[in-house]
N, C-alpha and C positions, 0 to 999 in steps of 0.2 A: 463944844462936845469933848468929853474927856476920853482917855485911852480905853477905859472899860466899855464905854458905849460903842466906840469904834470896833473894839474886839468882838463884842456881842453881835453887832450888825454883821461883821465879817463871818462869824461862825453861823449865824442864822442864814445868811445867803449861801454859804457852803453847804449847809444842811438841805436847803431847798434845791440846790443844784444836784446834790446826791440823790434826793428823792425823785427828781425829774429824770435822772439817768436810769434809776431803777424802774420807773414807769415805762420809759422808752424801751427797755430791755424786756418788758413784760414779766418782771419779777413779782410785782404786786397785782392783786385783783383790783378792780375798780373801787370796791368798797374800802379796802385798806389804803389804797393810794390817796383817795380823797381825804381820809382821816389824817394821814401823815402830811399831806399838803396843808391841811388846816392847821395842824400843829406848827409846821414851819412858818406859816403866815403869822400865827399868833406870836411865835418867838420873835419874828422880825418886827412886828408892831410893838411888842413890849420892849424891844431893844431901842427902837427909834423914839418911842414915847414912854419913858420909864414912869411917868406919873400915873399911867393907867393901872398897872398892878398895885401901885401904892394906894390908889383910891379904892380898888377892890379890897385890899387887905384892911383898910380902915373901915369900910362898909361892913365887912364880915367880922370885925372885931379882933383881928390878929394884931399882936403887938409889933411885929416886924414884917416887912415884905418878904423876907427870906422864909419865914414860917409859912406864909400864905403860899408861896411858890412850891415849897416842899410838900405841903398838903395836897396841892393840885397835882403834883407829879405822882404822888402815891395813889390818889384817886384815879388818875389816868392809867396808871399801871394795873390797878385792880380791875378797871373796866376792860382793859386789853386782855387780862387773864381770863375774865369771864367770856369774852368774845372768842378767844382762841380755844377755850375749853368746850364751848358750844360747837365750834367747827370740828374739833377732834372727835367729840362724841358722835356727831353726825357722820363723819367719815368712817369711824369705827363701825357704826351700824350699817352703813352702806357696804363696807367691805365684808361684813358678816353675811349680809343678804346675798352679795355676789358669790361668795364662797359656797353658800347653800345652793344657789341656783346652778352653779357650775357642777357641783356634786350631783345634783339631780339629773342634769343633762348628761353627765358622764355615765351615770347608772343606766339611763335610757339607751344611750349608744351601745353600751356593753351588752344590754339585753337584746338589742336588735342584731348585734353581731353573732350572738349565740343562736 
């Protein structure tokens, strides 16, 4: 095992420990924590068995494994952006609904007081 493999294993384990700490501190929701744990495990598996991403890159027709990994990272980032945009839109709609409901309730209370 060369120094690059050992370094990648070390950083993959460090990433997994970081994610586990964030989960224990309830920083992530279950949905997001499972996704990040999956990414950490994939990183660790790819670090221990570098032949796996090489095989995938060959199967999908990439000339180098680095191009394959870069495309996968970009796709993952795009998926994350779509998921976060979905959450932000839902929260914005919920906030708008709550503000409207509170305004209606305030108006009703003010009418009762008069």
